[in-house]
C-alpha positions in Angstrom: -12.4 17.5 -1.4 -9.1 20.4 -1.2 -5.9 18.9 -0.2 -3.1 21.0 0.3 0.2 19.6 -0.9 3.5 19.9 1.8 5.7 18.4 -0.9 7.6 15.0 -0.6 8.8 14.9 2.8 11.2 11.9 2.6 13.8 10.6 0.2 15.3 7.1 0.9 19.0 8.0 -1.1 19.3 10.9 1.5 19.8 8.1 4.7 21.5 5.2 5.2 18.8 2.1 5.5 19.0 -1.6 6.5 19.7 -4.8 4.1 21.7 -2.2 1.8 18.6 -0.7 0.8 19.6 2.4 -1.6 16.7 3.6 -3.4 12.1 3.7 -3.4 10.1 4.5 -0.1 7.1 2.5 -1.4 3.9 2.3 -0.3 3.9 4.9 2.9 1.8 4.1 5.9 1.4 5.7 9.1 1.3 4.6 12.8 0.6 7.2 14.7 1.8 7.3 18.6 2.1 9.4 21.4 4.6 11.5 21.1 5.7 10.9 16.8 4.0 9.5 13.6 6.3 6.0 12.5 5.9 6.0 8.8 6.6 2.2 7.4 7.6 1.7 3.8 9.0 -0.6 1.6 12.7 -0.2 0.1 14.7 -1.9 -2.0 18.2 -4.0 -2.3 19.2 -6.3 -5.0 20.2 -10.1 -4.5 23.3 -11.6 -5.8 21.7 -12.2 -9.4 21.4 -8.1 -9.3 17.5 -8.7 -9.0 15.5 -6.9 -6.6 14.0 -7.7 -3.2 12.0 -5.6 -1.2 12.2 -4.8 2.4 10.5 -2.9 4.9 11.7 0.2 7.1 10.8 3.3 8.8 11.0 6.6 9.5 9.9 8.8 12.2 8.2 11.9 12.1 7.3 14.7 14.6 4.0 15.3 15.3 3.9 18.2 12.6 5.1 15.8 10.1 8.1 18.3 9.3 10.9 16.9 11.3 12.2 13.7 11.2 13.5 12.0 14.4 14.9 8.8 13.8 15.1 6.2 10.6 15.2 2.4 11.2 19.1 0.8 11.6 18.3 -2.9 11.9 15.9 -5.3 9.9 12.0 -4.9 10.9 10.7 -8.1 9.4 12.6 -10.7 7.8 11.6 -11.9 5.0 10.7 -15.5 4.0 12.4 -18.6 3.7 13.2 -20.7 0.9 10.1 -21.3 -1.4 7.7 -19.5 1.0 5.3 -16.4 0.0 7.2 -13.8 1.0 10.3 -15.7 0.1 11.5 -12.0 -2.4 10.2 -9.3 -0.8 7.4 -7.5 1.5 5.6 -4.8 -0.7 3.1 -2.9 1.1 3.3 -3.3 4.5 -0.5 -1.9 6.8 0.2 -1.4 10.6 -2.4 -1.2 13.1 -2.8 -0.7 16.6 -4.9 -3.6 17.9 -5.2 -3.9 21.8 -1.7 -3.9 23.2 -0.3 -5.1 20.4 0.4 -3.5 17.1 -0.6 -5.3 14.4 1.0 -5.3 10.3 -0.7 -7.1 7.4 2.3 -7.6 4.9 1.9 -8.4 1.2 4.4 -11.0 0.1 6.1 -11.7 -2.7 7.9 -14.6 -4.9 9.0 -14.6 -8.3 7.5 -17.2 -11.1 8.6 -18.3 -14.5 5.8 -17.9 -17.0 4.8 -14.4 -15.1 6.9 -11.7 -13.2 5.5 -12.6 -9.5 2.7 -13.8 -7.6 2.0 -12.3 -4.2 -0.5 -13.2 -0.3 -1.3 -11.6 2.2 0.3 -12.1 5.8 0.6 -11.3 9.5 3.1 -10.5 11.7 3.0 -8.7 15.7 5.0 -6.4 16.9 5.4 -5.9 21.2 8.1 -3.6 21.0 6.1 -0.7 19.9 6.5 -1.3 16.4 10.2 -1.2 15.9 10.5 -5.0 14.8 7.9 -7.6 13.8 7.7 -11.3 14.0 5.6 -13.2 11.7 2.7 -15.8 13.5 3.5 -18.1 10.9 5.7 -18.9 7.9 1.9 -19.1 5.8 -0.2 -16.1 4.7 -3.8 -15.8 6.1 -5.0 -14.2 2.8 -3.3 -15.9 -0.7 -4.9 -17.8 -3.9 -8.1 -19.5 -4.0 -11.3 -20.7 -6.3 -12.4 -17.1 -7.3 -9.0 -15.0 -6.6 -6.3 -17.2 -8.6 -3.8 -14.9 -7.8 -1.9 -11.7 -7.0 -3.9 -11.7 -3.5 -2.0 -8.5 -2.2 -2.1 -4.4 -0.6 -4.4 -5.0 2.4 -5.8 -2.3 4.5 -7.6 -3.3 7.7 -9.5 -1.8 10.0 -11.6 -2.6 13.0 -15.4 -1.2 13.3 -17.8 -2.4 16.1 -15.1 -5.1 16.9 -15.5 -6.5 13.6 -12.2 -6.4 11.4 -12.2 -5.0 8.3 -10.3 -5.6 5.0 -9.2 -3.9 2.0 -7.4 -5.6 -0.7 -6.8 -6.6 -4.2 -6.6 -9.7 -6.1 -5.3 -10.7 -9.4 -8.0 -11.1 -12.3 -6.1 -12.1 -15.6 -2.7 -11.7 -17.2 -1.9 -9.7 -20.1 0.1 -11.0 -23.0 0.7 -7.5 -24.9 3.3 -7.2 -27.8 4.0 -3.8 -26.7 5.5 -5.2 -23.0 8.0 -7.7 -22.7 6.4 -9.7 -20.6 2.8 -10.3 -19.4 0.7 -7.8 -17.6 -1.5 -8.4 -14.4 -4.9 -6.8 -13.9 -6.3 -6.8 -10.5 -9.3 -5.1 -8.3 -9.9 -4.3 -5.2 -12.6 -6.5 -2.8 -13.2 -7.1 1.2 -13.1 -9.2 3.6 -14.0 -9.5 7.1 -13.1 -11.6 10.3 -13.5 -12.0 14.1 -10.7 -12.4 14.7 -7.9 -10.3 12.5 -6.7 -14.2 10.9 -9.3 -16.1 9.8 -11.3 -13.9 7.1 -14.4 -14.2 5.0 -14.2 -12.7 1.5 -16.6 -12.4 -1.1 -14.1 -12.5 -4.1 -16.0 -9.9 -6.3 -15.0 -6.1 -7.2 -16.7 -3.6 -5.4 -15.1 -0.5 -7.3 -16.6 0.5 -11.0 -13.9 0.7 -13.7 -13.5 4.1 -14.8 -10.9 2.9 -17.8 -11.8 0.5 -18.9 -12.2 -3.3 -17.6 -8.5 -4.2 -18.3 -8.4 -1.0 -15.2 -5.7 -1.7 -12.6 -7.1 -0.6 -9.2 -4.3 -0.8 -6.0 -3.8 -0.4 -2.2 -7.1 0.7 -1.2 -7.0 2.9 2.4 -10.3 3.7 4.4 -11.1 6.6 6.9 -13.9 7.1 8.5 -14.7 11.2 8.7 -17.8 13.4 8.3 -20.6 10.6 8.8 -18.9 8.2 5.5 -16.0 6.1 5.2 -14.1 7.4 2.2 -11.5 5.2 0.3 -8.9 6.4 -1.4 -6.6 4.2 -3.9 -4.5 4.5 -7.1 -5.8 3.1 -10.9 -4.0 2.8 -14.3 -3.9 1.5 -17.3 -2.4 -2.5 -17.7 -0.6 -1.7 -20.9 2.0 0.8 -21.3 1.8 2.6 -17.9 5.7 2.6 -17.6 5.9 3.9 -20.8 3.2 6.7 -21.4 2.5 9.1 -18.2 -1.2 9.3 -19.2 -1.4 5.4 -18.5 0.1 5.8 -15.4 -1.1 5.8 -11.6 -3.3 8.5 -11.1 -5.3 8.3 -7.3 -9.3 7.4 -7.2 -11.6 8.1 -5.1 -14.7 6.2 -3.4 -17.5 6.7 -0.4 -19.8 4.4 1.7 -22.0 4.4 4.3 -22.0 1.0 4.8 -19.0 0.0 4.1 -20.1 -2.6 2.1 -21.4 -0.7 -1.1 -19.1 2.2 -2.4 -19.5 4.7 -4.6 -17.0 5.8 -6.8 -16.6 9.9 -7.8 -13.0 10.6 -8.7 -14.1 14.4 -9.6 -14.2 14.6 -5.8 -10.4 13.5 -5.2 -8.9 16.8 -4.6 -5.8 16.2 -5.7 -3.8 15.7 -8.9 -0.4 15.3 -10.6 1.8 18.7 -10.5 3.8 19.6 -13.3 7.2 19.9 -13.4 7.7 18.0 -9.6 8.6 15.1 -8.5 4.9 13.9 -8.7 4.4 15.1 -12.6 3.8 11.7 -13.6 1.9 9.6 -11.4 0.7 9.7 -8.1 0.2 6.5 -6.5 0.1 4.7 -3.1 -2.1 6.5 -1.2 -2.3 6.7 2.7 -5.3 8.2 4.7 -4.9 8.8 8.3 -5.7 11.1 10.8 -3.3 12.7 13.7 -4.1 15.3 16.2 -7.5 16.3 14.3 -6.0 16.7 10.9 -6.4 14.6 8.1 -3.0 13.3 6.3 -2.7 11.5 2.8 0.8 10.2 2.0 1.3 9.0 -1.4 4.5 8.1 -3.8 5.1 9.9 -7.4 7.2 9.2 -10.1 8.7 6.2 -11.1 6.7 4.2 -8.0 8.3 5.7 -5.0 11.8 5.6 -6.3 12.7 9.1 -4.8 10.5 8.8 -1.8 7.0 9.8 -0.9 5.3 13.3 -0.2 2.3 14.4 2.0 -1.2 16.7 1.6 -3.3 17.4 4.4 -7.0 18.1 3.7 -8.4 21.7 4.0 -11.7 21.1 3.3 -14.2 18.2 3.2 
């Protein structure tokens, strides 16, 4: 594929965000509406102890993705109550139109003691065009299980022929390496289906082959159908040393499928990579594919996991 980078289009430091958030605009995900495109992202505040909390915000762009029309001024979705799966943050959030409703599949996370955190997938619904969302319950719709022991997260949902398909990640192990200050996670991409978007059937098997090694971390799958195939973009990195060594940091990977089940990985066709001396010179992560007025776009984060915002590219050749 051939992508044309259009540059960074949103910097959270330049806007006043709700919940006293002041930096990070992670995992941008688009909701294409009649007259504009609403892009949701996760941003951060700090609690009374100085630890981060992740909140959801949005920015509205015109259909050309060049002009900012509005930035959310109120809380989009509340964090969970004491002890709930989303007590300490929601990151990321995947938003889709489903008949007369707008659904939000959230990744709620909470802090742990022996490891940094755990995560599960929740569901919320909007009846006001995506301005705010209300959770369908205090618990998750997808969480740890017998074969997915922790870190169930990063849901991306699409409906094909009346069936809800979810691509998501689950943790396979924690690595306690002497070079790191705390244990580091390993996670893989999996697939689940549902008849109602609430109750899910899953195989609990990785569906994307490893490129780096068995400890490759795969995150945030996004899937779009065009040119007779289902195309998946995701990001991947080494499990160890990814914060200090840019060669171990996130890059964008690619796979394709003709049946939504079997995926062939071929990163040589991804068509986008880091740019020297730019906002995405060290890493590219958290991709999101979407179609707007017949044009296919790719949203993504750059250096420091989206601390300085997100950018966009347009597909020129597939």
